[in-house]
C-alpha positions in Angstrom: 138.7 97.9 112.0 135.1 96.8 111.9 134.0 93.6 110.2 132.6 94.3 106.6 128.8 94.8 106.6 126.2 94.0 104.0 123.0 96.0 104.3 120.8 93.6 102.4 117.7 94.6 100.4 117.4 98.3 101.2 115.7 101.0 99.3 118.2 103.7 98.4 116.9 107.0 99.6 113.7 108.0 97.9 114.7 106.6 94.5 112.9 103.3 94.9 116.0 101.3 93.9 116.4 98.2 96.0 119.9 97.0 96.4 122.6 95.5 98.7 125.0 98.0 100.1 128.4 96.9 101.2 130.3 98.8 104.0 134.0 98.3 104.7 136.7 100.4 106.3 134.1 103.0 107.4 132.9 103.7 103.8 130.3 102.5 101.4 132.3 100.4 99.0 129.6 98.9 96.7 125.9 99.0 95.8 124.9 95.8 94.1 121.8 94.0 93.0 119.8 92.4 95.8 120.7 88.9 94.4 124.4 89.5 95.1 125.4 87.8 98.4 129.2 88.0 99.1 130.7 85.9 101.8 132.6 87.0 104.9 130.3 89.9 105.8 128.0 90.6 108.7 124.5 90.9 107.2 121.8 93.4 108.3 118.4 92.5 106.7 116.8 95.7 105.4 113.6 94.1 104.0 113.0 97.0 101.7 113.3 99.7 104.4 114.8 103.0 103.3 118.5 103.6 103.5 119.4 107.2 104.3 122.5 109.1 105.3 122.7 109.2 109.1 120.4 111.8 110.7 121.8 114.9 112.4 120.4 116.7 115.4 121.9 120.2 114.6 121.0 121.7 118.0 120.8 119.9 121.3 121.9 120.4 124.9 123.3 117.0 125.8 124.0 117.3 129.6 120.6 119.0 130.1 118.9 116.4 127.9 120.6 113.6 129.8 119.6 115.3 133.1 116.0 116.0 132.1 115.7 112.2 131.4 116.3 111.9 135.2 113.9 114.7 136.3 110.2 114.8 137.1 108.2 116.1 134.2 105.4 118.6 134.9 104.6 119.1 131.2 100.9 118.4 131.7 100.4 120.8 134.6 97.3 122.9 134.2 98.4 125.4 136.9 101.3 126.1 139.3 99.4 124.2 142.0 99.0 121.2 139.7 102.7 121.3 138.9 103.5 121.1 142.7 101.1 118.2 143.1 102.9 116.3 140.3 106.2 116.9 142.1 104.8 115.8 145.4 103.4 112.6 143.8 106.7 111.7 142.2 109.2 112.9 144.7 110.4 109.4 145.8 111.2 108.1 149.3 110.1 110.4 152.2 112.9 112.1 154.1 115.1 112.8 151.1 116.7 116.2 151.5 118.6 116.3 148.3 117.7 118.6 145.4 114.4 117.8 143.8 114.5 118.7 140.1 111.4 119.1 137.9 111.2 119.9 134.2 109.0 121.2 131.4 106.8 123.7 133.2 105.0 126.2 130.9 103.1 129.1 132.7 101.8 130.8 129.6 98.2 129.7 130.3 98.3 129.5 134.0 95.9 132.0 135.7 98.3 132.4 138.7 102.0 132.5 138.0 104.4 130.2 139.8 105.8 131.4 143.1 108.3 130.1 145.6 105.7 130.1 148.3 103.8 127.2 146.6 107.0 125.1 146.6 107.9 126.1 150.1 104.6 124.9 151.5 105.0 121.5 149.8 108.8 121.2 150.4 109.7 123.3 153.5 113.0 121.4 154.1 114.1 120.3 150.7 115.5 122.4 147.8 113.4 122.3 144.6 114.2 123.6 141.2 111.7 123.3 138.3 113.0 124.1 134.8 110.8 125.7 132.2 110.1 123.9 129.0 112.3 126.3 127.0 115.1 126.4 129.6 115.0 130.2 129.8 113.5 130.2 133.3 113.9 128.2 136.5 111.4 128.2 139.5 113.1 127.8 142.8 111.8 127.5 146.4 113.5 129.3 149.3 115.7 126.3 150.1 117.0 126.3 146.5 117.5 130.0 146.5 119.6 129.7 149.7 121.5 126.9 148.0 122.5 129.1 145.1 123.2 132.2 147.3 120.3 134.3 146.1 117.3 136.2 147.3 114.3 136.7 145.0 110.8 137.9 145.6 109.1 135.1 143.5 111.7 132.5 143.0 111.2 132.6 139.2 114.4 133.5 137.5 114.7 134.2 133.8 117.5 134.4 131.2 121.0 135.2 132.6 119.8 135.0 136.2 118.3 131.5 135.4 121.4 130.3 133.8 123.6 131.6 136.6 121.4 129.9 139.2 121.3 126.7 137.2 125.1 126.7 137.1 125.2 127.1 140.9 122.9 124.2 141.7 124.4 120.9 142.8 125.3 118.6 140.0 125.8 114.9 140.1 129.3 113.5 140.1 130.8 113.8 136.6 131.3 110.0 136.4 127.5 109.6 136.9 126.4 112.4 134.6 128.9 111.3 131.9 127.3 107.9 131.9 123.9 109.6 131.5 125.1 111.6 128.5 126.7 108.6 126.8 123.5 106.6 127.4 121.6 109.5 125.7 123.8 109.1 122.6 122.7 105.4 122.6 119.1 106.5 122.7 119.7 109.0 119.8 121.3 106.3 117.7 118.2 104.2 118.3 116.3 106.9 116.4 118.8 106.9 113.5 121.0 109.8 114.7 124.7 109.7 113.8 125.7 113.3 114.7 124.7 115.9 117.3 125.7 119.5 117.7 126.0 120.0 121.4 125.0 123.5 122.4 125.5 122.9 126.1 126.5 126.0 128.0 129.8 124.4 129.1 133.4 123.7 128.0 132.1 121.0 125.6 135.5 120.0 124.2 136.8 119.2 127.7 133.7 117.5 128.7 133.4 115.3 125.6 137.2 114.5 125.7 136.6 113.2 129.2 133.6 111.1 128.2 135.5 109.7 125.2 138.0 108.2 127.7 135.1 106.2 129.2 133.8 104.8 125.9 133.0 106.1 122.4 129.7 107.9 122.1 127.2 106.3 119.7 127.1 109.6 117.6 129.6 112.1 116.4 129.6 115.3 118.4 130.1 118.9 117.3 131.4 120.7 120.4 129.8 124.1 120.2 131.7 126.9 121.9 129.9 128.8 124.6 130.6 132.5 124.8 132.4 132.3 128.2 134.8 129.7 126.8 135.8 131.8 123.7 139.1 133.0 125.2 140.1 129.4 126.2 139.1 128.1 122.8 141.3 130.7 121.1 144.2 129.9 123.4 143.8 126.2 122.5 143.8 126.9 118.8 140.3 125.5 118.3 138.9 126.2 114.8 135.3 125.5 113.7 135.1 122.2 111.8 138.5 120.9 113.1 138.7 117.4 114.5 139.4 117.3 118.3 142.8 115.6 118.6 142.7 112.0 119.6 139.0 111.6 119.0 139.2 109.4 115.8 136.8 111.8 114.1 134.1 111.4 116.7 134.5 115.0 118.1 134.8 118.2 116.1 134.9 121.8 117.1 131.6 123.6 116.5 130.7 127.3 116.1 130.5 130.0 118.8 127.1 130.4 120.3 125.9 133.9 121.1 122.5 134.8 122.5 120.9 137.9 120.9 117.6 137.5 122.7 115.6 135.2 124.9 112.6 133.0 124.1 108.9 133.2 123.2 107.5 131.5 126.3 109.3 133.8 128.7 108.3 136.9 126.5 112.0 137.7 126.2 112.3 137.1 122.4 113.1 140.5 120.9 110.4 141.7 118.5 109.6 144.8 116.5 106.2 144.9 118.1 105.5 144.9 121.9 104.0 142.0 123.7 100.2 142.4 124.1 98.9 143.6 127.5 101.3 141.7 129.6 103.2 144.8 130.9 101.9 148.1 132.4 103.2 150.3 129.6 102.3 147.9 126.8 105.6 148.7 125.2 107.8 145.8 126.2 109.3 144.1 123.0 111.5 141.5 124.7 115.1 141.6 125.7 118.3 142.3 123.7 121.1 140.3 125.5 124.0 141.7 123.6 124.5 145.2 122.0 125.3 145.5 118.3 128.8 146.8 119.2 129.5 143.9 121.6 128.3 141.5 118.9 130.5 142.9 116.2 133.5 142.8 118.4 132.9 139.2 119.4 132.3 138.0 115.8 135.5 139.8 114.6 137.6 138.3 117.3 136.2 134.8 116.8 136.6 135.0 113.0 140.2 136.0 113.3 140.8 132.7 115.1 138.9 130.6 112.6 135.8 130.3 114.7 132.4 130.7 113.0 129.3 132.1 114.7 125.9 130.6 115.6 123.6 133.4 116.7 120.6 132.6 118.8 117.7 134.8 117.5 114.0 134.1 118.2 112.1 137.4 117.6 112.0 139.3 114.3 114.0 142.2 115.7 116.7 139.8 117.0 116.9 138.1 113.6 117.4 141.5 111.9 120.2 142.3 114.3 121.7 138.8 113.6 121.6 139.3 109.8 123.1 142.8 110.0 125.9 141.4 112.2 126.7 138.4 109.9 126.7 140.7 106.9 129.8 142.4 108.4 131.9 139.4 109.2 134.1 137.4 106.9 133.7 133.7 107.8 133.1 130.5 105.8 130.0 129.5 107.8 127.3 131.7 109.2 124.5 130.3 111.3 121.4 131.6 113.0 119.7 129.3 115.4 115.9 129.2 115.8 114.7 132.1 113.6 111.2 131.6 114.9 109.7 135.0 113.8 111.0 136.8 110.8 110.0 140.1 109.1 108.9 139.4 105.6 111.5 141.7 104.1 114.3 139.8 105.9 113.4 136.4 104.5 115.6 136.7 101.3 118.6 137.9 103.3 119.3 134.5 104.8 120.1 133.0 101.5 121.8 136.1 100.1 124.2 136.1 103.1 124.7 132.3 102.9 123.3 131.8 106.4 122.4 128.3 107.5 119.3 128.3 109.7 119.2 125.8 112.5 115.4 125.2 113.1 113.5 123.0 115.5 110.2 122.0 113.7 108.8 120.3 116.8 108.5 123.7 118.4 105.9 124.9 115.9 103.1 122.7 117.0 104.3 122.8 120.6 104.2 126.7 120.6 101.2 127.4 118.3 98.9 128.5 121.1 101.5 130.6 122.8 102.5 132.2 119.5 98.9 133.1 118.7 98.6 134.8 122.1 101.9 136.6 122.2 102.5 137.3 118.5 98.9 138.1 117.4 98.5 138.8 113.7 102.1 137.7 113.0 102.1 133.9 113.1 101.9 133.7 109.3 105.6 134.5 109.4 106.4 132.3 112.5 108.4 129.1 112.0 108.3 130.0 108.3 110.2 127.1 107.0 108.6 127.0 103.5 109.3 130.7 103.0 113.0 130.2 103.9 113.4 127.1 101.7 111.7 128.8 98.7 114.1 131.7 99.2 117.1 129.3 98.8 118.0 129.1 102.5 119.8 126.0 103.8 117.8 124.5 106.7 119.2 122.1 109.3 116.9 120.4 111.8 117.5 120.0 115.4 115.5 119.2 118.5 116.8 121.8 121.0 116.6 118.9 123.5 115.5 118.9 126.2 113.0 121.6 125.0 111.7 118.8 122.7 112.7 115.2 122.7 115.9 114.2 120.9 114.1 112.4 118.1 114.5 113.6 114.5 111.3 111.8 113.4 109.3 114.1 115.7 110.8 117.1 113.9 110.4 115.6 110.4 106.7 114.8 111.2 106.1 118.3 112.6 107.7 120.0 109.5 105.6 117.9 107.1 102.3 118.0 109.0 102.5 121.2 111.1 100.5 119.5 113.9 101.1 116.9 116.5 97.9 116.6 118.5 95.1 115.7 116.0 94.2 119.3 115.3 94.2 120.8 111.9 97.7 121.9 110.6 98.8 125.2 111.9 99.7 127.5 109.0 100.0 124.6 106.5 101.4 126.9 103.9 104.7 126.7 105.9 104.9 122.9 105.8 107.7 121.2 103.9 107.6 118.2 101.5 109.0 115.0 102.9 112.2 115.1 100.7 113.1 118.6 102.0 112.4 117.6 105.6 114.6 114.5 105.3 117.4 116.5 103.6 117.3 119.1 106.5 117.7 116.1 108.9 120.4 114.3 107.0 123.1 116.8 106.2 121.4 118.0 103.0 121.2 114.7 101.2 118.7 111.9 101.0 120.6 109.3 99.0 123.7 107.2 99.5 126.6 106.6 97.1 129.8 104.6 96.8 132.6 106.4 98.7 130.3 108.0 101.3 131.3 107.8 104.9 129.3 104.9 106.4 127.1 107.0 108.7 123.8 105.4 107.8 120.3 104.6 109.0 117.8 101.9 107.7 114.2 102.7 108.5 111.6 99.9 109.0 109.4 101.3 106.3 109.7 102.4 102.7 109.3 106.2 103.1 108.0 106.8 99.6 104.4 105.9 100.2 104.2 106.3 104.0 101.3 108.4 105.3 102.7 111.5 107.0 100.9 110.8 110.3 103.0 107.6 110.6 106.4 109.4 110.4 106.6 110.2 114.1 106.7 106.5 115.1 109.2 105.4 112.5 110.8 102.1 113.4 114.6 101.9 113.0 116.1 98.7 111.7 119.8 99.7 112.2 122.1 102.7 112.6 125.7 102.6 111.5 128.4 105.0 112.5 131.6 104.8 110.5 130.9 101.2 109.8 130.2 100.4 113.4 126.7 99.2 114.3 125.4 101.6 117.0 121.8 100.3 117.0 120.1 97.1 115.7 116.4 97.1 116.0 
């Protein structure tokens, strides 16, 4: 049992009410006037900062995020040659023959596409793998292709091939990578996060149970079920929302993740209209990664075992397929992840079907230029958060880390401002008011009441009068998880 806490002089949500909040036994037990100072408690000075329910990252890939934190970023590369130069400059001690991993390449505006020959010339005796920013592609040199037992004309693998190659690459010892992942939950707590849905393509329940034996994570974890683990999950009796035994409430079973299409940057998001001028027949609309028949069978089987679906759908055609499929399954919770491009006539269907949409607002400013190029004339209905909210849809914010940093304030700021680089807002009609953005980041609420579970965050600023351009750098005074302090600023 943790020592009772007193969160002194905090502003409750967006109400403007300043109070002392007492936490005991993992719950909020009292909200008193600021003048009340009980004895025998550990005091955290809020100094008028806003007290919110703990923030939730509703979509992250924790092992990849932890690994990316160890990789060489080529995010600023202006070309494939420039990306190789960045890798060479940061490769570390000469003579190292272990796998060199890079991250965050984006070839959309490169005049010459990436090719294994560029990496081979720079690294003739060392395997190199560079992961795209959206994780739907991996660029390998010949040494790395040999390492994963593949031949490929360019070394750039996408979608299922990329995921299979990634799985075949050498990985650090689990004891080391588990430490990286647990450290990543500490970093998340430092930004006010108290829960993360882990969409890692892995047996997440097994992995997090092993990590829990090392030490408690600094956030709660929803262990999302990858498609290849479905049979095992059913055999184990896992049900979405159920606590993982022995985890003291820190681990719960998440939904089943199914990919319907790919991604925008790799031009594999499935759309009603073809991509412009990138393919000889000008009729390529993206990729459908599961048939409607396969999808229906998967959803029915999972639902019978108490496992709810979370369908990855980026393009407007993929979102329609997802909505049609969810309309035919009887489950308590329906999710679509990303929903980056939606046909106008499909917008009301999300709320009508009770679908929760997991969105990643930081992607909108990140992908604005790519979207304008690859979805010309359609971007008014891309990342259409305001349209979805006005239709009554429940939105939940995530980062999709490592595609974007695991920082909810980056997402909140992007949702409110629709920009992140000093340019004018992109489609500002789709921006959200701050209360809606906070609710989508905090489990649907922005206030705290007696009896609530003590998953809480105190910001270093009163949010009511804060300029939107200061949201991204929000200081965090403290984060509390079930009455335990996980971060003290």
